N, C-alpha and C positions, 0 to 999 in steps of 0.2 A: 762826638763830644760836644756839649753845648758851648757856645761862645762865652768867653769870660766877660763878666760885667764888672766894671770898677766902681760903679755906683748902683744903688738899688733901683729897681724899676718903679715908675710912678711916684717918685719923690719930687715934691714941688721945690724948685730951687728959686728962692727969692732973697731979698736983702737980709732977712733974718736967718734963713736956713742954709744959705750957700756955704757958710763956714762950718756947717755941721756934718759935711761929708767926711768920712774917715780918711786919713792919710794911709793909703793901702800900699803894702809891699806885694807886688804881683810877679816879680822876676827874681829868679834865684841869684843872679849876679848882684842885684841890689841887696838881697838878704845877706850875702856874704860880706858886704861892706859893713853891715851892722853886727854880724857874728863872724869875725875873722878867724875864730877857732874851727870853723867848718872845714873838715878835711877835704882835699881835692877830690878823692874818690867818692865821698858821700855827695859832694856837690854835683858831680857828673850824674850820679844815680838820680838825684832829685830833679835834675833837668830832664832826664828821660821820663820820669814818672809824671812830671808836670805837663808834658806834651799830651798825655792821655787824660789826666785828671787835673782840674783847675787847681792853682795854688794862689792863695790870697790870705794875707795876715795884716791886721792894722799895725801901724808903726807903734802905737801905744803898747800893744801886747808884746812886741819884740823888745822894746826899750824898758818896760816896767816889770815884765813877768819872766821872760826867758833869761837864761844865764848864758854867757859866752863860754860854754863848757860842753864838750861832746858827751859828757856823762849826765847832762841835765835830762831827767826823764821826760820833761815836757817837750823836748825836741821830737820824740816819737809821737806825741799827741798832735802836733800841728805842722811838722815838716814832712814832706813827701818821703816815702820809703819804698824800697824795692818789693816788699811783700804786697804792696797794693797791686802789683802787676799779676799776682797769682789769681787764677780764675776763681770766682766765687759764685755761689748760687744766686739766682734772681731774688730780689727783695720781695718778701711776701707779707710784710707786717700789716699792710693796708688791704690785703687781698680779700680777707674774709670780713664781711660786715653783715649787720642784721638785714634780713629780707624785709623787715618792717621799719627800716630807717625812715626818719621823718622827712628827709630832703634827699633828692637825687641830684647830686652835683659833684663834679670831680674833685672839688676842694673840701667836700663834706665827708668826713670819715666817722662812721658810727658803729661801734662794736657793742654798745650797751644802750639799753632803753632810756637810761637816765642821764646820759652824757654823750656829747658829740665833740669831735675835734675838727677845727677848720684850718687847713693849710693856707695861710694868708699869702705866702710868697715862697719862692724857692731860694731866696737870697738871705745870706748872713754876712756880716762884715768880715768874719774870718771863717775858715773852713777847717773843721775837725777831720783829721785823716781817717777816723774810724766811722764817720757818718754813714749809716746804711743807705741813706737816700741817694748817695752818688751812684749806686748800682741799679737804679731804676729810672724810668722815665716819669719824673714828677711833672705836675702841671707847671708849665713855664711861666715866668714873670710873676707879677703881683696880682692879687685880687683887685677887682674893679668895682666901681659903684654899681654897675649892672649886675655883677656877680652877687653882691650883697643883696640887692633888691630881689633877684631871682630866688635866692635862698630863703629870704624872709617871706616872700610871697607864698612859696611852697609851705613854709613852716606855719603860716597863718591858717592854711587850709588843710594841713595834714591831720588825719585821724590818729597818727602815731606820735603826735607832739605832746600829748597831755602828761606823759611821764617824764618828759625832758626837764632836767633841773639845772644843767650846767653846759656852757659852751666853752671849750678850750681854744684859745687863739694860739696857734703854733705856726710852724713854717717849714723851713727857713726861720726867720725871726720876725714876730709881729711888731716889734719896736723899730724895725727897719723899713716899714712901709710909710706911706704918706699919712700925715696927721689928719688930713681931711677924710681919708678912708676910715680911720678909727672913729672919727666923729660921726660919720654916716652910719657906721655899724651901731654906735651908741644910740643914735636917733631911732633906728629901726627897732632895736631891742627895747628901748623905753616904750615905744608905741605898742609893741607886742605885749609887753608885760602888763599894760593897763587893762588888757582884756583877759588876763589869766588869773586863776585862783592862786596858783603857785608861781612865783616869779622865777625866771631863768637867770642865773648868775653867770658871770664871766670870770675865767681864770686865764692869766697871761703866762705862757711858758717862754722864757727868754734867756739868752746868753749875751745879748748885746751889752749889758752893763759890765760884763767881763771883757769882751772884745774892745769896745769903744764907748766907755761911759760918758764921754763928752756929748754924745748925741742926745742923751736925755738931760744931762746937767745944764746944757746951754741952749736948748731949744724950747722957747716959750710955747710954740704951737704944739709940739709933741706933749709937753706937760699938760697943756689945756685939754688935749684930746684924751689923755689917760685919765685926767680928773673927770671928764664928762663920761667916759666909759665906766668909771667907778668899779673896777674889778673887785671881786670878793677875795681874790688871792693872786699873788705873784709867785711863780715857781722859777727860781733861778738855777741855771745849769752851771754849777761850779764843780770842778774836777779835782783841784789840787790846792793846798794851802796858799801857795804863792799867787794864785789867782784872786785871792782876797786882798785887793788893794784898797788904799784909802778912798780912791774914787768909787770903787764898788760900794763901800760902806756909805758913801755920800748918796749914791743912787738909791740904796735901800732906804735911807732916811727920807729921801724925796718921794719915793713911791708910796711910803707910808703916809707922808704929809698930804699927798695929793688926794687921798681918800677924804671924803667930806665927813658926814656924821658917822659913817660906818667905815672904820679903818680896815684896810685889807690885811689878811694874813700873809706874812712873808715866809716862804719856805725854800728849801734847796733840794735838788735831786741830782744824782750823778751815776753814770755807769762805773763799774769796776774794771780795772785793767791791770794785768800782771806787770809788775815792774814800775808802775806809775802810782797807783793809789790802792794797791791790794794789801797794805799794811794798816791795821787798826790804829796804830799810833799816828800815821799820816792823816787818816780820816778824822781822828779826834782833834788833831791840831787844826785842821780846816774848820771843823765845827766851832772850835774855840775862837778862832779868828773872826768867823762870821758872827759870833756871839759877843764880840768885843765892842761892837758899836752901840748906839743908843737904842736901836730897834731890835727886838728879839727875832731870830731866824730859826725856824723849826726844821730840822732834817726830815725830809719826806720819804722819797724813794731811794733806796740803795739798789741799783739796777744790775742784775746779772747780765754779763755781756750778750749783746745781740750776736747770733751766729754769723749773720751777714754784716759786712762792713768791718767788724772787729778783726784786727790782724791776728793771725794764728798764734803768734808768740805772746799776745796779750790776753788770750782767752783763758777763762778759769772753768774748772769743773764746778758743777752746782754745789757739791759738798764743800768745796773751798770757799765759795761765796757765803755759804751758810756759816762756816767757821768764823769768817770775818764779822758777820752779824752777831754771832755768839759772843765774840770778844767785846762788842759794843753794847751788848744788851744790859749789862749791869750799870750803865750810866743812868742818870735821872731820866725819867720817861720822856721828857721834852727833848732829850738829846739822842733818842734812839730812833733810827729810821725803820721803815718797812722794807724787807727784802722782796723785790718784785722780779719775776721771771717773765720777760716778754715772749709772747707766742702769737701766731697769726689769729688765734681765737680770742685773745685778750690777755690781760696781765694776770699772772698767778702770784699770789703772795704766800710766802712760807715763813714759819717762825724759826727762832734760833735753835729750838730743841725738837722740832718736828722730825719724825723718823722718815728718812728718804730710803724707801725700799726698792731695790732693783727687782722689777717684775719681769725680767727677761729682756733686758736691753733698754728699758725705759722706767722712768718714775711716773707714778700717777699723780698728777697735779690737778688743781681746779682753778678756773678763772674766778674773778671777783663775783660773777653772777652764776657760778656753779657749773660751768661747762667743763667736763672731764677732758684732760689733755694728756697724751702719752708723750712725755718729754724724754728724749734720748739720753742715755747715760754716756754716749760717745761724744766725739768732737763735733759732730754735725747733727743738726736738728732739722728733719725734713718730714713733717707729719703728712700722712696720706689722707687723713680725714679732713673734711670741710665742715666748718661750723654750721653751715646751712643744713647739713644732714644730721646734726646732733640736736636732740630735743632740748629746748630751753627750759631750765628749771624755773618754774613759776614761783617767784618770790612775792610776798605780800607788799603792797604799796600803801604806806600809811599817810593819811591826810593830816 
């Protein structure tokens, strides 16, 4: 097990930023003082689990979002549970990538010709208990200036970069790394785009404004870095209506205002979990709260549970996820998400009334770029095919 970090790697601590580190709860005994309703037997189980898998929650999340009630469904989302000790398959979602990816670097994940994801760090201020990344050896620590230069040096020379249109900054959480790293990334991207016919845009995928919104709200250096990076979109990872705090809405306004002449799109995406947010009424309430602020927030992906990481009692069958989408589909179009099914070969998007036909233990799905996927109708998805062995559907690229 990796050593617990109480602060993110490579964060510059100075007179301005020293107060921006989150007040973290890292011990179960400390958590019980804040949640005295925690039963003793559950506390003991949590202590056993936290010896194997790290436990970390910002005090903000505990005090402003969790309820001191054992029936709070969010306890299962963020507090260690005994089902985490059950053996799971190895994480495979980054395993299959394009043979013609533009950059060869452990932090560069590319499943599509037009889009690449960069794992900027393995750190988040809080830890979701369902995170599939805890079951694999992720690249430790934070991205460095040298990493950024190495990737952009390759990208400049790569014959496979012409089709690239977007870079997704993910992690961990990209808003938990040093502001200077985001600024360096922005400098390299700006320089690269000056020599391209089609500019590469940036999208930031983050949960930090949910975990610890003060990091963004009170850090001038982080705000300046985000403004310089000028993302085309921010994708917020919000799972439940109570996670939509006043502070989160303030972060949404700030992220919008940091855009210069071209304001970013603000969207949200979230996995589905049985007993937590598998009720269309709960999801609708979350969307309504997100829409109550000054800046519109577009629901983006409704994510069918990852087989790895997601606890067994929280998993849904694919038809169940589709029925949730069906209940949401009659809302105005701006309030209807896309149901996406994560697979090693890429994301598969299915519609609310698409016919899911059992073809002998699997559904035939297709990724966004046309790769056929045999998705198991059972509880476990373990495809034998490798994307590298599947012919890529040649789609037209329009100038």
